[in-house]
MARDO-80094 format. One record per residue: residue number from 1; x, y, z of N, C-alpha, C in turn. Coordinates in steps of 0.1 Angstrom, whole numbers, plus 2048, in hexadecimal, padded with zeros to 3 digits. Layout:
REM residues N
{NUM, {X, Y, Z}, {X, Y, Z}, {X, Y, Z}}
...
***
This chain:
REM residues 190
{1, {808, 7F3, 800}, {801, 7FD, 802}, {808, 80D, 800}}
{2, {808, 816, 7F7}, {80F, 823, 7F6}, {801, 82F, 7FD}}
{3, {80C, 831, 803}, {805, 843, 808}, {80B, 84D, 802}}
{4, {802, 857, 7FB}, {807, 864, 7F4}, {801, 86F, 803}}
{5, {809, 87A, 801}, {811, 889, 80B}, {812, 890, 7FE}}
{6, {809, 898, 801}, {809, 8A8, 7FC}, {814, 8AC, 806}}
{7, {820, 8AE, 7FF}, {82B, 8B7, 803}, {826, 8CA, 804}}
{8, {81D, 8CB, 7FF}, {81B, 8DB, 801}, {812, 8DC, 809}}
{9, {80E, 8D5, 80F}, {803, 8D5, 81B}, {80D, 8D7, 82B}}
{10, {803, 8DE, 835}, {80F, 8E3, 83C}, {811, 8D9, 846}}
{11, {808, 8CC, 84A}, {80B, 8C1, 854}, {811, 8B7, 849}}
{12, {81A, 8BB, 840}, {821, 8B0, 837}, {82D, 8A7, 83E}}
{13, {833, 8AD, 845}, {841, 8A7, 84A}, {83B, 89C, 858}}
{14, {831, 8A6, 85A}, {82A, 89A, 867}, {822, 88C, 860}}
{15, {81F, 88F, 855}, {819, 883, 84E}, {822, 879, 84B}}
{16, {82C, 881, 841}, {836, 876, 83C}, {83B, 86C, 848}}
{17, {83E, 873, 855}, {841, 874, 861}, {837, 865, 863}}
{18, {82E, 864, 864}, {823, 85D, 86C}, {823, 84F, 85D}}
{19, {823, 852, 855}, {821, 845, 84B}, {831, 83E, 84A}}
{20, {83A, 847, 84B}, {847, 843, 84A}, {843, 83A, 859}}
{21, {844, 83C, 863}, {846, 832, 86E}, {839, 825, 86F}}
{22, {82C, 828, 866}, {826, 81F, 866}, {82B, 810, 85D}}
{23, {835, 817, 84E}, {83B, 80C, 848}, {841, 805, 850}}
{24, {84F, 80E, 857}, {85C, 808, 85D}, {84E, 800, 868}}
{25, {849, 7FF, 86F}, {844, 7F5, 87B}, {83C, 7E8, 876}}
{26, {831, 7EE, 868}, {82F, 7E1, 85B}, {83A, 7D5, 857}}
{27, {846, 7DD, 858}, {854, 7D3, 84F}, {853, 7C9, 858}}
{28, {855, 7BF, 851}, {851, 7B0, 85A}, {85E, 7AA, 85E}}
{29, {86A, 7B1, 855}, {878, 7A4, 859}, {87D, 7AE, 864}}
{30, {884, 7A7, 869}, {892, 7AC, 877}, {899, 7B3, 86E}}
{31, {89E, 7C2, 874}, {8A9, 7C6, 871}, {8AF, 7CE, 87C}}
{32, {8B6, 7CF, 87D}, {8C2, 7D8, 887}, {8C5, 7E3, 885}}
{33, {8C3, 7EC, 87A}, {8C8, 7F9, 876}, {8BC, 7FC, 868}}
{34, {8BD, 80C, 866}, {8B7, 811, 858}, {8C6, 817, 853}}
{35, {8C1, 813, 848}, {8CB, 818, 83C}, {8C1, 81E, 834}}
{36, {8C5, 82E, 82D}, {8BC, 833, 826}, {8C9, 831, 81B}}
{37, {8BE, 831, 811}, {8C6, 82D, 804}, {8BE, 837, 7F7}}
{38, {8C7, 841, 7F7}, {8BF, 851, 7F0}, {8C7, 84E, 7E5}}
{39, {8C0, 84E, 7D4}, {8C4, 849, 7CC}, {8BF, 856, 7C2}}
{40, {8C8, 856, 7B8}, {8C7, 866, 7AF}, {8D6, 868, 7A8}}
{41, {8D8, 873, 7A4}, {8E1, 87A, 79D}, {8E0, 888, 7A1}}
{42, {8EE, 88C, 7A6}, {8EC, 89E, 7A9}, {8EF, 8A6, 79C}}
{43, {8ED, 89F, 78C}, {8F2, 8A0, 786}, {8E5, 8A5, 779}}
{44, {8DA, 8A2, 782}, {8CA, 8A2, 77C}, {8C3, 8AD, 784}}
{45, {8BF, 8B6, 784}, {8B8, 8BB, 78F}, {8A9, 8B5, 790}}
{46, {8A5, 8AE, 78B}, {899, 8A7, 790}, {89A, 89B, 796}}
{47, {8A7, 896, 794}, {8AD, 88C, 79A}, {8B5, 88B, 7A7}}
{48, {8B6, 89B, 7AD}, {8BF, 898, 7B4}, {8B9, 89B, 7C4}}
{49, {8AD, 896, 7C2}, {8A6, 898, 7D4}, {8A7, 88A, 7DA}}
{50, {8AD, 87C, 7D8}, {8B5, 874, 7E0}, {8C0, 87A, 7E6}}
{51, {8C9, 87C, 7D7}, {8D5, 87D, 7DE}, {8D7, 88B, 7EA}}
{52, {8CC, 895, 7E5}, {8CE, 8A2, 7EE}, {8C5, 89A, 7FC}}
{53, {8BB, 894, 7FC}, {8B6, 88E, 809}, {8C3, 884, 813}}
{54, {8CB, 87F, 80C}, {8D6, 877, 811}, {8E0, 884, 81B}}
{55, {8E5, 889, 80F}, {8EF, 894, 815}, {8E9, 89B, 821}}
{56, {8DB, 8A2, 824}, {8D5, 8A9, 82E}, {8D3, 8A0, 83D}}
{57, {8D2, 892, 837}, {8CE, 888, 83F}, {8DE, 885, 846}}
{58, {8EB, 886, 840}, {8F6, 887, 845}, {8F7, 890, 853}}
{59, {8ED, 89B, 84F}, {8F2, 8AA, 85C}, {8EC, 8A1, 86A}}
{60, {8E5, 89A, 868}, {8DE, 893, 878}, {8E6, 886, 879}}
{61, {8EF, 886, 87B}, {8F7, 875, 884}, {8EE, 870, 88C}}
{62, {8E5, 867, 886}, {8DB, 85C, 893}, {8DF, 851, 892}}
{63, {8E0, 84B, 89F}, {8E5, 83E, 8A1}, {8DD, 834, 898}}
{64, {8E2, 828, 894}, {8DB, 81F, 88D}, {8D8, 821, 882}}
{65, {8DA, 830, 87A}, {8D5, 82F, 869}, {8E4, 834, 862}}
{66, {8E3, 831, 856}, {8EF, 835, 84C}, {8ED, 838, 840}}
{67, {8F0, 83F, 83B}, {8E9, 843, 832}, {8F5, 844, 823}}
{68, {8EC, 83D, 818}, {8F3, 83E, 80E}, {8EF, 846, 7FF}}
{69, {8F4, 84B, 7F9}, {8F0, 853, 7EE}, {8ED, 862, 7F5}}
{70, {8F7, 86C, 7EF}, {8FC, 878, 7F3}, {8FC, 882, 7E8}}
{71, {8FE, 88D, 7E9}, {902, 895, 7D7}, {910, 894, 7D9}}
{72, {91B, 88F, 7E1}, {929, 890, 7E2}, {92A, 880, 7DC}}
{73, {923, 876, 7E0}, {924, 86B, 7DF}, {917, 864, 7D5}}
{74, {911, 866, 7CD}, {901, 862, 7CC}, {906, 853, 7C5}}
{75, {8F6, 84F, 7C5}, {8F3, 844, 7C2}, {8EA, 843, 7B9}}
{76, {8ED, 83D, 7AB}, {8E2, 83E, 7A0}, {8E5, 834, 797}}
{77, {8E2, 830, 78B}, {8DE, 829, 783}, {8EE, 821, 781}}
{78, {8F9, 827, 77F}, {900, 81F, 77D}, {90C, 81A, 785}}
{79, {90A, 81E, 794}, {90F, 816, 79F}, {904, 811, 7A9}}
{80, {8F6, 812, 7A7}, {8EF, 80A, 7AC}, {8ED, 7FC, 7B0}}
{81, {8F2, 7F1, 7A6}, {8F1, 7E5, 7AC}, {8FE, 7E1, 7B7}}
{82, {90C, 7E7, 7B4}, {918, 7E9, 7BD}, {914, 7EE, 7CA}}
{83, {908, 7FA, 7CA}, {904, 7FD, 7D8}, {8FF, 7F5, 7DB}}
{84, {8F4, 7EC, 7D4}, {8EC, 7E4, 7DD}, {8F6, 7DB, 7E2}}
{85, {8F9, 7D3, 7DA}, {903, 7C6, 7DF}, {90B, 7CA, 7EE}}
{86, {90F, 7D8, 7EA}, {919, 7DC, 7FA}, {90F, 7DE, 807}}
{87, {902, 7E2, 800}, {900, 7E8, 80F}, {8FD, 7D7, 814}}
{88, {8F6, 7CE, 808}, {8F2, 7C2, 810}, {8FD, 7BA, 819}}
{89, {90A, 7BC, 813}, {915, 7B5, 81B}, {918, 7BE, 82A}}
{90, {915, 7CE, 82A}, {919, 7D3, 834}, {914, 7D3, 83F}}
{91, {903, 7D3, 838}, {8FB, 7D4, 83D}, {8EF, 7CB, 840}}
{92, {8EF, 7BF, 841}, {8E7, 7B3, 83F}, {8D9, 7B5, 848}}
{93, {8DA, 7BB, 84F}, {8D0, 7B9, 858}, {8C8, 7C7, 857}}
{94, {8C7, 7CC, 84F}, {8C3, 7DD, 84C}, {8B6, 7DE, 849}}
{95, {8AD, 7EA, 84E}, {8A2, 7E9, 845}, {8A1, 7F7, 83C}}
{96, {8A3, 7F0, 830}, {8A8, 7FE, 826}, {89F, 802, 81F}}
{97, {89B, 814, 820}, {892, 81B, 821}, {89A, 825, 812}}
{98, {895, 820, 806}, {898, 827, 7FD}, {894, 831, 7F8}}
{99, {89D, 83C, 7F2}, {890, 84A, 7EF}, {897, 84B, 7E2}}
{100, {88C, 854, 7D7}, {88E, 858, 7CA}, {88C, 862, 7C7}}
{101, {888, 866, 7BA}, {87D, 874, 7B6}, {877, 866, 7AB}}
{102, {86B, 86E, 7A9}, {866, 869, 7A3}, {85B, 873, 796}}
{103, {856, 869, 791}, {84C, 876, 783}, {83C, 86F, 785}}
{104, {835, 879, 783}, {829, 875, 787}, {81E, 87D, 780}}
{105, {80E, 882, 784}, {809, 889, 77B}, {808, 895, 783}}
{106, {802, 89C, 779}, {801, 8AF, 77F}, {7FA, 8B1, 78A}}
{107, {7F6, 8A8, 78C}, {7EB, 8A9, 798}, {7F3, 8A6, 7A4}}
{108, {7FE, 899, 7A5}, {805, 897, 7AC}, {811, 89E, 7AF}}
{109, {814, 8A6, 7A4}, {823, 8AE, 7A8}, {824, 8B2, 7B6}}
{110, {82F, 8B1, 7BF}, {832, 8B5, 7CA}, {82E, 8AA, 7D3}}
{111, {827, 89F, 7D1}, {822, 895, 7DA}, {830, 88C, 7E0}}
{112, {82E, 885, 7ED}, {837, 87B, 7F2}, {833, 86F, 7F3}}
{113, {837, 864, 7E9}, {82D, 857, 7EE}, {838, 84F, 7F7}}
{114, {831, 847, 801}, {839, 83C, 80A}, {835, 830, 80B}}
{115, {83B, 824, 807}, {835, 81B, 80A}, {83E, 80D, 80D}}
{116, {83C, 802, 814}, {840, 7F7, 813}, {844, 7EC, 805}}
{117, {84D, 7E8, 805}, {850, 7E6, 7FA}, {85F, 7ED, 7F1}}
{118, {864, 7E4, 7E8}, {870, 7ED, 7E2}, {86A, 7F5, 7DA}}
{119, {875, 7FF, 7D0}, {872, 806, 7CE}, {87C, 804, 7C0}}
{120, {872, 808, 7B1}, {87E, 805, 7A6}, {87F, 817, 79F}}
{121, {88C, 814, 7A4}, {892, 820, 7A0}, {894, 821, 78D}}
{122, {890, 82F, 787}, {892, 82E, 77B}, {887, 82E, 770}}
{123, {87D, 828, 77B}, {86D, 822, 774}, {86D, 82F, 76E}}
{124, {86E, 837, 770}, {867, 846, 768}, {86E, 84B, 75F}}
{125, {87A, 844, 75F}, {880, 84C, 750}, {886, 83E, 749}}
{126, {879, 837, 744}, {87B, 824, 740}, {889, 81F, 744}}
{127, {891, 820, 750}, {8A0, 818, 751}, {898, 80D, 757}}
{128, {89E, 7FF, 758}, {89C, 7F3, 75F}, {8A7, 7F3, 768}}
{129, {8A4, 7F6, 773}, {8AF, 7F5, 77D}, {8AC, 7E9, 787}}
{130, {8B1, 7E7, 791}, {8B0, 7DF, 79C}, {8A8, 7E7, 7A9}}
{131, {898, 7DC, 7AB}, {893, 7E5, 7B7}, {89A, 7E3, 7C3}}
{132, {89A, 7EE, 7CB}, {8A1, 7ED, 7D5}, {896, 7F5, 7E2}}
{133, {899, 7F1, 7ED}, {896, 7F2, 7FC}, {88B, 7EA, 803}}
{134, {88A, 7F1, 80E}, {87F, 7E4, 814}, {870, 7EB, 816}}
{135, {874, 7FD, 812}, {869, 807, 814}, {86E, 811, 80D}}
{136, {864, 81A, 804}, {867, 823, 7FD}, {865, 82E, 7FF}}
{137, {86E, 837, 7FB}, {862, 849, 7FF}, {86A, 850, 7EE}}
{138, {860, 853, 7EA}, {862, 85A, 7DB}, {85D, 867, 7DD}}
{139, {85D, 872, 7D6}, {85A, 87E, 7D5}, {85B, 883, 7C9}}
{140, {84C, 886, 7BF}, {84A, 889, 7B4}, {84F, 896, 7B1}}
{141, {85A, 898, 7A6}, {860, 8A7, 7A5}, {857, 8AA, 79B}}
{142, {851, 8A2, 791}, {851, 8AC, 781}, {843, 89D, 77D}}
{143, {83C, 8A3, 770}, {835, 899, 76D}, {83B, 88F, 761}}
{144, {832, 884, 75E}, {838, 879, 756}, {834, 87A, 748}}
{145, {838, 871, 740}, {82E, 873, 734}, {837, 875, 725}}
{146, {842, 880, 728}, {845, 87D, 71A}, {859, 886, 71C}}
{147, {85D, 87F, 715}, {86A, 881, 716}, {870, 885, 726}}
{148, {86F, 87E, 72E}, {872, 87B, 73C}, {880, 87E, 73D}}
{149, {88A, 87C, 739}, {898, 87F, 73A}, {897, 88D, 739}}
{150, {890, 898, 734}, {892, 8A8, 72C}, {886, 8A7, 73B}}
{151, {87C, 8A3, 741}, {879, 8A4, 74A}, {87D, 8A7, 752}}
{152, {888, 8A0, 757}, {88A, 89F, 769}, {89B, 8A8, 764}}
{153, {89D, 8AA, 758}, {8AA, 8B7, 758}, {8A1, 8C5, 754}}
{154, {897, 8C9, 757}, {892, 8D2, 759}, {887, 8D5, 766}}
{155, {887, 8C7, 76F}, {883, 8CF, 779}, {884, 8DA, 783}}
{156, {881, 8E2, 784}, {884, 8EE, 790}, {888, 8EA, 79E}}
{157, {896, 8EF, 79D}, {89E, 8EC, 7AB}, {896, 8ED, 7B8}}
{158, {88C, 8F9, 7B7}, {886, 8FC, 7C2}, {87A, 8F2, 7C5}}
{159, {876, 8EB, 7B8}, {86A, 8DF, 7BC}, {870, 8D8, 7C9}}
{160, {87E, 8D0, 7C0}, {887, 8C6, 7C8}, {888, 8C6, 7D5}}
{161, {88D, 8D5, 7D7}, {893, 8D7, 7E8}, {887, 8D7, 7EE}}
{162, {87B, 8E1, 7EA}, {872, 8DE, 7F4}, {86B, 8D0, 7F6}}
{163, {86A, 8C7, 7ED}, {867, 8BB, 7F1}, {871, 8B2, 7F8}}
{164, {87B, 8B6, 7F6}, {886, 8AF, 7FC}, {887, 8B2, 80A}}
{165, {885, 8BE, 80C}, {886, 8C6, 81A}, {87C, 8C0, 823}}
{166, {86C, 8BF, 81D}, {862, 8BA, 820}, {865, 8AC, 827}}
{167, {86B, 8A1, 81C}, {86C, 894, 81F}, {876, 894, 82B}}
{168, {880, 89A, 828}, {889, 89B, 836}, {885, 89A, 844}}
{169, {87D, 8AB, 843}, {875, 8AB, 850}, {872, 8A1, 85C}}
{170, {867, 896, 84F}, {861, 88F, 850}, {868, 87F, 857}}
{171, {874, 87D, 84F}, {87C, 875, 853}, {87F, 879, 860}}
{172, {888, 882, 864}, {88B, 886, 870}, {883, 885, 879}}
{173, {874, 88A, 879}, {86A, 886, 884}, {868, 87A, 884}}
{174, {868, 870, 87B}, {864, 865, 87C}, {872, 85A, 880}}
{175, {87A, 863, 884}, {88C, 858, 889}, {88A, 85D, 894}}
{176, {881, 85D, 89E}, {882, 85C, 8AF}, {888, 851, 8B5}}
{177, {889, 84E, 8C0}, {891, 840, 8C2}, {888, 833, 8C3}}
{178, {87B, 839, 8C9}, {86D, 82E, 8C8}, {86A, 828, 8BA}}
{179, {86F, 833, 8B0}, {86C, 82A, 8A1}, {877, 81F, 89E}}
{180, {880, 820, 8A7}, {888, 815, 89E}, {886, 806, 8A4}}
{181, {881, 809, 8A9}, {87B, 7F7, 8B0}, {875, 7F2, 8A0}}
{182, {87B, 7E3, 89D}, {872, 7D9, 897}, {868, 7D4, 896}}
{183, {85E, 7CE, 88C}, {850, 7C8, 88E}, {853, 7BF, 89B}}
{184, {859, 7B7, 899}, {85C, 7AE, 8AB}, {85D, 7B5, 8B3}}
{185, {867, 7C0, 8B6}, {86D, 7C8, 8C4}, {85B, 7CC, 8C5}}
{186, {858, 7D1, 8BB}, {84B, 7D8, 8BE}, {840, 7D0, 8C3}}
{187, {83F, 7C4, 8BE}, {835, 7B6, 8C5}, {836, 7B9, 8D5}}
{188, {846, 7B7, 8D6}, {849, 7B5, 8E1}, {846, 7C1, 8EC}}
{189, {847, 7C8, 8E6}, {845, 7D6, 8F1}, {830, 7DA, 8F2}}
{190, {828, 7D3, 8ED}, {81F, 7D4, 8F2}, {819, 7C9, 8FD}}
***
């Protein structure tokens, strides 16, 4: 199930936090840490949502949280598979939250989607890349339909940064210590 949040609404960070927390609590597997896999390229305005969020997350060092994909070290189509293999080796018991920009309809521009399951990066531009993550967060940065590569290149930076800052606020709000409990640990506390 996917949750859609309009990032332009005043309470959107709290809604992002709420739905992200729900997805973390619903995740069935055992995990000991959270890995944020922030996908995208710093060379394409519309695709820099993930690396920008990753860069900002590094400003808030949190115990049990690791971030991959930043403006300085982006994870994109050319290095995604190697990055996934590295994360699986280094963090075998991690809950992976994948973050990426996406394209959508005009009425959903500026929306955030959150859900359990993997993300298919590159789908908006007809690339077939490995699905990633246990939970996904996407930000709809522009409209899909025609010449998607050009659409991403001409996306307004203000749109991406506004959406990214709202997602970041929601993530930080959801990462309070009580939310680090896995589904099994939550059951034990009830």
